[in-house]
C-alpha positions as a printed Julia matrix, in Angstrom:
333×3 Matrix{Float64}:
 -226.78  247.13  183.73
 -226.93  247.09  179.93
 -230.37  247.81  178.46
 -231.25  246.22  175.13
 -232.06  248.46  172.18
 -235.58  247.03  172.04
 -236.16  248.46  175.53
 -234.66  251.82  174.63
 -236.57  252.37  171.37
 -240.2   252.37  172.44
 -242.32  254.53  170.16
 -245.24  254.54  172.58
 -242.99  256.44  175.01
 -241.26  258.87  172.62
 -240.61  259.36  168.9
 -237.25  261.13  169.51
 -233.85  259.4   169.63
 -230.17  260.34  169.63
 -227.93  258.0   167.61
 -224.12  257.91  167.46
 -221.83  255.85  165.21
 -218.07  255.79  165.68
 -215.29  254.44  163.45
 -213.13  251.55  164.56
 -209.56  252.22  165.78
 -207.87  254.9   163.63
 -210.29  254.74  160.71
 -211.33  258.19  159.52
 -214.9   259.0   158.69
 -214.04  262.61  157.82
 -211.28  265.08  158.59
 -207.51  264.96  157.97
 -205.33  262.06  159.09
 -202.49  263.64  161.06
 -200.14  260.75  160.18
 -200.63  260.54  156.42
 -201.98  264.03  155.82
 -204.81  262.56  153.73
 -208.1   264.44  153.82
 -211.39  262.59  154.08
 -213.61  265.66  154.26
 -215.35  264.73  151.01
 -217.01  261.87  152.89
 -219.1   264.39  154.79
 -221.02  265.09  151.62
 -221.5   261.34  151.13
 -223.23  261.2   154.49
 -225.42  264.24  153.89
 -226.46  263.02  150.45
 -227.27  259.57  151.81
 -229.26  261.06  154.7
 -231.23  263.19  152.25
 -232.14  260.1   150.27
 -233.04  258.06  153.34
 -235.45  260.71  154.63
 -237.37  260.29  151.37
 -237.66  256.54  151.95
 -238.17  256.25  155.7
 -240.72  258.11  157.82
 -237.88  259.34  160.02
 -237.1   263.05  160.3
 -233.75  264.61  161.18
 -233.86  267.1   164.03
 -230.11  267.67  164.4
 -226.8   266.27  163.17
 -223.07  266.82  163.55
 -220.34  265.16  161.48
 -217.0   264.81  163.26
 -213.66  263.29  162.21
 -214.33  259.74  163.42
 -217.99  259.73  164.44
 -221.31  261.4   163.81
 -224.43  262.31  165.79
 -228.05  262.25  164.67
 -231.19  263.31  166.51
 -234.13  261.57  164.85
 -237.91  261.68  165.1
 -239.88  258.58  164.08
 -243.27  259.15  162.45
 -245.01  255.78  162.73
 -248.45  257.22  161.98
 -247.29  258.43  158.58
 -246.29  254.9   157.57
 -249.48  253.37  158.92
 -251.46  255.76  156.7
 -249.48  254.9   153.54
 -250.97  252.83  150.75
 -249.39  249.47  149.92
 -248.15  250.97  146.66
 -246.33  253.79  148.45
 -244.8   251.42  151.0
 -243.37  249.17  148.29
 -242.38  252.11  146.11
 -240.3   253.62  148.91
 -238.71  250.29  149.77
 -237.87  249.63  146.13
 -235.7   252.76  146.07
 -233.23  251.04  148.41
 -233.88  247.35  147.83
 -234.95  246.78  144.23
 -234.12  243.1   143.86
 -237.52  241.55  144.54
 -239.24  240.64  141.23
 -242.67  240.37  142.86
 -242.48  243.97  144.09
 -241.34  245.13  140.65
 -244.29  243.35  139.02
 -246.72  244.99  141.44
 -245.26  248.48  140.95
 -245.37  247.99  137.17
 -249.09  247.22  137.39
 -248.8   243.61  136.22
 -251.56  241.18  137.16
 -250.63  238.83  140.01
 -251.92  235.35  140.72
 -253.7   234.56  143.97
 -250.57  232.96  145.39
 -248.46  235.94  144.36
 -250.95  238.32  145.97
 -250.71  236.35  149.21
 -246.91  236.44  149.06
 -247.02  240.18  148.37
 -249.33  240.79  151.33
 -246.85  238.99  153.59
 -244.03  241.12  152.19
 -245.96  244.3   152.88
 -246.57  243.24  156.48
 -242.83  242.78  156.89
 -241.75  245.92  155.05
 -244.22  248.48  156.43
 -242.78  248.61  159.99
 -239.26  248.81  158.57
 -240.05  252.27  157.2
 -240.21  253.62  160.75
 -237.49  251.38  162.19
 -234.37  253.24  163.36
 -232.23  250.11  163.08
 -233.11  249.74  159.38
 -232.48  253.47  158.86
 -229.04  253.33  160.5
 -228.17  250.08  158.75
 -229.02  251.64  155.38
 -226.72  254.55  156.21
 -223.79  252.82  157.86
 -223.46  249.83  155.55
 -223.42  252.09  152.5
 -220.84  254.45  154.03
 -218.64  251.52  155.09
 -218.67  250.02  151.6
 -217.8   253.36  150.02
 -214.99  254.06  152.51
 -213.48  250.57  152.24
 -213.56  250.78  148.47
 -211.81  254.15  148.55
 -209.22  252.89  151.08
 -208.66  249.68  149.12
 -209.31  247.47  152.13
 -211.84  245.1   153.65
 -213.21  244.53  157.12
 -214.94  246.45  159.84
 -215.28  250.21  159.43
 -217.58  250.97  162.41
 -216.59  249.93  165.93
 -219.98  248.28  166.44
 -223.68  248.91  166.11
 -224.84  252.46  166.65
 -225.5   253.68  170.19
 -228.85  255.25  170.94
 -230.53  257.32  173.64
 -234.26  257.87  174.06
 -235.26  261.54  174.43
 -238.28  261.21  176.68
 -239.65  264.76  176.71
 -239.01  268.36  175.67
 -236.25  268.69  178.26
 -234.38  265.74  176.79
 -234.97  266.82  173.2
 -233.81  270.4   173.74
 -230.73  269.37  175.72
 -229.67  266.72  173.21
 -230.24  268.88  170.11
 -228.18  271.72  171.59
 -225.44  269.28  172.66
 -225.23  267.88  169.13
 -225.26  271.29  167.47
 -222.44  272.5   169.75
 -220.13  269.54  169.04
 -217.67  271.46  166.88
 -217.46  274.35  169.35
 -216.97  272.01  172.29
 -214.19  270.22  170.35
 -212.47  273.55  169.62
 -212.7   273.26  165.82
 -215.26  276.06  165.4
 -215.71  279.39  167.16
 -219.41  279.94  166.47
 -222.53  278.05  165.36
 -222.39  279.52  161.85
 -218.82  278.23  161.47
 -219.67  274.73  162.7
 -219.24  273.0   159.36
 -221.47  270.07  158.48
 -223.8   270.56  161.42
 -227.55  271.1   161.51
 -227.18  274.48  163.23
 -225.03  275.74  160.35
 -227.61  274.39  157.89
 -230.46  276.11  159.75
 -228.58  279.41  159.86
 -227.8   279.06  156.15
 -231.45  278.37  155.33
 -232.49  281.39  157.39
 -229.99  283.58  155.53
 -231.2   282.24  152.2
 -234.76  283.14  153.17
 -233.54  286.7   153.74
 -231.98  286.79  150.27
 -228.43  285.97  151.34
 -226.35  283.44  149.45
 -226.21  280.11  151.26
 -225.43  276.52  150.48
 -228.39  274.24  149.87
 -229.62  272.58  153.01
 -229.02  268.86  152.93
 -230.51  266.77  154.36
 -233.9   268.39  155.04
 -234.42  269.13  158.72
 -237.59  268.94  160.79
 -238.88  272.47  161.27
 -239.77  274.37  164.42
 -243.33  274.99  165.57
 -243.31  278.77  165.12
 -247.09  278.95  164.86
 -247.63  276.92  168.0
 -250.34  274.88  166.28
 -248.48  272.12  164.41
 -247.7   269.07  166.52
 -245.83  267.51  163.58
 -242.94  269.96  164.1
 -240.34  270.41  166.82
 -241.96  271.75  170.02
 -239.9   274.98  170.1
 -239.79  278.15  168.04
 -236.92  279.01  165.71
 -236.13  282.16  167.69
 -236.06  280.36  171.05
 -233.75  277.65  169.77
 -231.39  279.97  167.89
 -231.08  282.25  170.93
 -230.34  279.26  173.14
 -227.61  277.86  170.89
 -226.0   281.3   170.37
 -225.97  282.05  174.11
 -224.68  278.61  175.01
 -221.99  278.7   172.31
 -220.62  281.95  173.72
 -220.52  280.5   177.24
 -218.94  277.24  176.1
 -216.37  279.01  173.92
 -215.45  281.54  176.59
 -215.14  278.75  179.19
 -216.72  280.95  181.84
 -216.9   279.76  185.41
 -220.67  280.07  185.4
 -223.59  281.32  183.36
 -225.64  284.15  184.78
 -229.33  283.4   185.35
 -230.33  286.97  184.49
 -228.74  286.55  181.03
 -230.29  283.13  180.39
 -232.32  282.65  177.17
 -236.1   282.85  177.64
 -236.61  279.18  176.83
 -234.41  278.1   179.76
 -236.3   280.4   182.09
 -239.72  279.19  180.93
 -238.74  275.53  181.23
 -237.07  276.02  184.59
 -233.68  274.7   183.44
 -230.73  275.78  185.57
 -228.61  277.93  183.24
 -225.29  277.27  184.96
 -225.81  273.5   184.95
 -227.06  273.64  181.36
 -223.84  275.37  180.28
 -221.77  272.77  182.12
 -223.8   270.04  180.44
 -223.01  271.53  177.03
 -219.3   271.51  177.93
 -219.55  267.84  178.8
 -219.02  268.49  182.52
 -222.53  268.16  183.89
 -223.06  264.44  184.38
 -224.22  261.71  182.03
 -227.45  260.46  180.47
 -226.33  257.01  179.22
 -229.63  255.65  177.89
 -232.53  258.02  178.54
 -232.6   261.82  178.61
 -235.44  263.77  180.16
 -236.93  265.16  183.36
 -236.58  263.06  186.48
 -240.17  261.82  186.53
 -239.81  260.62  182.91
 -236.66  258.66  183.77
 -238.42  257.21  186.8
 -241.38  256.13  184.67
 -239.06  254.65  182.03
 -237.41  252.54  184.72
 -240.75  251.29  186.03
 -242.03  250.4   182.57
 -238.93  248.27  181.97
 -238.93  246.58  185.36
 -235.87  248.47  186.57
 -235.35  250.05  189.97
 -233.2   252.88  188.6
 -231.77  254.28  185.37
 -228.5   256.19  185.23
 -228.86  259.91  184.74
 -231.62  260.41  187.3
 -229.4   262.52  189.53
 -228.29  264.66  186.6
 -231.92  265.19  185.59
 -232.94  266.31  189.08
 -230.1   268.85  189.22
 -230.35  270.13  185.65
 -234.11  270.36  185.2
 -234.66  271.96  188.57
 -237.91  273.71  187.58
 -239.87  270.56  186.84
 -242.09  269.22  189.58
 -240.78  266.06  191.19
 -243.51  264.08  192.94
């Protein structure tokens, strides 16, 4: 049964979401058209630049991304509390970066005196705009509509560029977040267009490796867009709930297993983070190859999927069996 996006995106359950947008028919987002030979790789920088700008407007952080030839993946974290703590001036100032056509907002930001009626109208605007700054649909709309207009202008055509609205999955816990981030970062390797994480062009793992090399004094391209950092100190809940070392080791180990197409991954060689979280290493490797079962709407440990079903009045959500097999170390009551 199809679940509406309003039931999937529930910030009281999780701030983390995986979003995918795919081009319609043979339209190319990036890459080289095998028929015409035309390259669209320059559009990748359009997307990264636009994402960098959107993270300055919205209170939505990017955890991972991968840009492919006809689709892209984003793993996002929504920070509703940050928006709720913003002043009215900051809310309208951010919104005005993208949508600058409202004269009342421009008057307010310029410090002009407003009448009582105008102040009431402005207050209503602020009530409408504030939640949009942590709304994934507004974030994705601001990205996809802009990209579609740019691509259609370049192609000299009109009409639909994306096959539909973006698809989304809720990442209910650390199991879901870790699995989805690694899956996104390994897209190029799984597709056979890269042989290692550092060669996975226009992916968040390449950007993180480049930023790490730059910190060590090595030459690296500027990281764009900014990525949510890892909680290396163990004391900052505003960061990703893993350490840089744990995540890098996991992606490197998994990339070698995926690339080598081994029959199985050895538990004794498994990265420490898989061992600590009780994730079956062989099933995790199969999952990264796209062979381990599906998580259509929600990703997480079995008890989280069960709770998500109950909260939405459902008897069952797809992916429960995959969760029970993959996250074998978590306690199932």
